[in-house]
C-alpha positions as CSV (number, residue, x, y, z in Angstrom):
1,M,1.8,18.7,-40.8
2,G,1.8,18.3,-36.7
3,P,-0.2,20.0,-34.0
4,T,0.2,23.7,-33.5
5,E,1.8,25.3,-30.4
6,R,-1.3,26.7,-29.3
7,E,-2.9,23.2,-29.6
8,L,0.3,21.7,-27.2
9,C,-0.1,24.5,-25.3
10,P,-3.5,25.4,-24.3
11,V,-4.1,28.8,-22.4
12,D,-6.0,27.7,-18.7
13,S,-9.4,29.3,-18.7
14,R,-9.5,29.4,-14.7
15,P,-8.0,32.3,-13.2
16,A,-4.4,32.7,-12.0
17,D,-5.5,32.2,-8.0
18,N,-7.1,29.4,-8.3
19,M,-4.2,27.8,-10.0
20,P,-1.5,25.7,-7.9
21,W,2.2,26.5,-7.5
22,F,4.3,23.9,-9.2
23,A,8.7,24.0,-8.7
24,V,10.4,24.2,-11.9
25,V,13.6,22.9,-12.1
26,S,16.3,25.1,-13.6
27,K,20.1,24.1,-15.1
28,P,22.3,25.2,-12.7
29,Q,22.7,29.1,-12.1
30,H,19.7,30.1,-14.4
31,E,17.3,30.3,-11.7
32,H,16.8,34.6,-13.1
33,A,16.8,33.3,-16.2
34,V,14.2,30.8,-16.0
35,H,12.0,33.5,-14.0
36,E,12.5,36.0,-16.4
37,G,11.8,33.7,-19.0
38,L,8.5,32.6,-17.4
39,S,7.0,35.9,-16.5
40,H,7.8,37.0,-20.4
41,N,5.4,34.3,-21.5
42,G,2.6,35.8,-19.3
43,L,2.8,33.3,-16.3
44,E,2.8,34.1,-12.3
45,S,6.6,32.9,-11.1
46,F,8.3,33.4,-7.8
47,L,11.5,33.0,-7.2
48,P,12.5,33.6,-3.7
49,T,16.1,35.6,-2.9
50,Y,18.5,36.3,-0.4
51,D,21.1,38.5,0.1
52,A,24.5,37.1,0.1
53,A,28.2,39.0,0.2
54,R,31.0,37.1,-1.2
55,R,34.2,37.8,-1.1
56,W,36.9,38.2,-4.0
57,S,40.5,38.8,-3.5
58,D,40.0,42.7,-4.0
59,R,36.3,43.3,-2.7
60,V,33.4,42.2,-1.1
61,K,30.6,41.9,-3.6
62,H,26.7,41.6,-2.7
63,L,24.5,39.3,-4.6
64,Q,20.8,38.2,-4.5
65,L,21.0,34.7,-5.2
66,P,18.2,31.8,-5.1
67,L,16.8,30.5,-1.7
68,F,16.2,27.3,-3.4
69,P,19.3,26.9,-5.7
70,G,17.6,24.9,-8.8
71,Y,14.2,25.8,-8.5
72,V,12.0,28.4,-9.4
73,F,8.3,28.6,-8.7
74,C,5.5,29.0,-10.8
75,R,1.4,28.8,-11.1
76,F,0.0,27.6,-14.2
77,G,-2.8,24.5,-15.1
78,R,-1.2,21.1,-16.1
79,P,-2.5,22.2,-19.9
80,N,0.4,24.7,-20.1
81,K,3.2,22.1,-18.7
82,V,4.8,21.7,-22.3
83,R,5.2,25.8,-22.5
84,I,6.8,25.5,-19.2
85,L,8.9,22.9,-20.3
86,R,10.4,25.0,-23.7
87,T,11.3,28.2,-21.7
88,P,14.9,28.1,-21.3
89,G,17.0,27.3,-18.9
90,V,14.2,24.8,-17.6
91,R,15.3,21.4,-17.6
92,S,12.0,19.8,-15.8
93,I,9.2,20.2,-13.4
94,V,9.3,18.6,-9.9
95,S,7.1,15.4,-10.6
96,C,6.7,11.5,-9.8
97,G,7.1,9.2,-12.5
98,T,4.9,11.5,-15.4
99,E,3.0,13.4,-12.7
100,I,3.8,16.5,-11.9
101,L,3.5,17.5,-8.4
102,P,1.8,20.9,-6.8
103,V,3.8,22.7,-4.3
104,P,1.0,23.3,-1.5
105,Q,0.1,27.0,-1.2
106,E,0.5,27.3,2.6
107,E,4.2,27.2,1.6
108,I,4.4,29.6,-0.7
109,D,2.4,31.8,1.4
110,R,5.0,31.0,4.3
111,I,8.1,31.7,1.8
112,R,6.6,35.0,0.3
113,L,5.6,35.7,4.0
114,M,9.4,35.5,5.0
115,V,11.0,37.1,1.9
116,S,9.1,39.9,2.1
117,S,9.0,40.6,6.0
118,G,12.9,41.8,5.6
119,A,14.5,40.1,8.4
120,P,18.0,38.1,7.4
121,L,17.0,34.8,5.3
122,E,19.7,32.0,4.1
123,P,19.4,28.8,2.9
124,W,19.4,25.8,5.8
125,P,20.0,22.5,5.1
126,A,16.5,20.3,6.2
127,I,18.1,18.4,9.4
128,K,16.2,16.2,11.3
129,T,15.9,14.9,14.4
130,G,17.7,11.1,14.5
131,Q,19.9,12.2,11.3
132,R,23.7,11.6,11.1
133,V,25.5,15.2,11.2
134,R,29.2,16.8,11.1
135,V,29.8,19.6,13.4
136,C,31.4,22.0,11.1
137,D,33.1,24.5,13.2
138,G,34.0,25.4,16.6
139,P,36.8,22.8,18.8
140,L,34.5,20.0,17.9
141,F,34.9,20.5,14.2
142,G,34.8,17.1,12.3
143,L,32.8,15.1,15.1
144,E,30.2,12.7,13.9
145,G,27.1,11.9,15.4
146,I,23.1,11.9,15.4
147,L,21.5,15.1,16.0
148,A,19.2,14.9,19.0
149,E,16.8,17.7,20.6
150,I,16.3,17.8,24.7
151,R,13.7,20.6,25.7
152,N,14.5,22.8,23.1
153,T,18.1,22.5,22.9
154,T,20.4,20.9,19.9
155,R,22.7,17.9,20.5
156,V,24.8,15.7,18.8
157,V,24.7,12.3,20.4
158,V,28.5,10.5,19.6
159,G,27.8,5.9,20.2
160,M,30.9,4.3,21.6
161,D,29.6,1.4,20.4
162,F,32.5,-1.0,21.8
163,L,31.0,-0.2,25.5
164,Q,27.5,0.4,24.0
165,R,27.5,4.0,25.3
166,S,26.7,7.3,24.2
167,V,27.9,11.0,25.0
168,A,25.8,14.0,24.0
169,V,26.9,17.3,23.4
170,Q,25.3,20.6,23.0
171,L,26.2,22.7,20.1
172,D,24.5,25.7,18.3
173,R,22.4,24.6,15.4
174,G,24.5,27.1,12.9
175,Q,27.4,24.7,13.5
176,I,26.3,21.1,12.4
177,R,25.8,19.7,8.7
178,P,24.0,17.1,7.5
179,V,26.5,14.5,6.4
């Protein structure tokens, strides 16, 4: 006879406040079910959401969508890893090799503060200075270049390799997406 579930999933004796947070990867569009499943198992989970309006042909519907699609945050001790992975809708836990990686408490605190503020939120692509971007709105739609920030303004730099020169255009950060 094999090990029991209690042996496979020992309960961590540390108080929940001292346990680290982990990013649990869910199946596509299963974030809410994973959040409910983890909470039902007595675990502290966090699913940050934002309000989104989706237009159908006959109506507009307001939805609560995950701020980080595909991820639910959960606080647990490492011995509970198997219990987490057995939750319906869970694919994995963010890890490096076989070692699961904790999410820094400060990052969870910042996200919780933003969600609880009541200010409008939306997911935003992580774009870094020097990254290749494409303009997705306005008269420069489709233009590709390198993101540059000069004196708190966002610019897309387009190079002309033939002349070994570049041109920078100032844009609103909302108009660009990573390539």
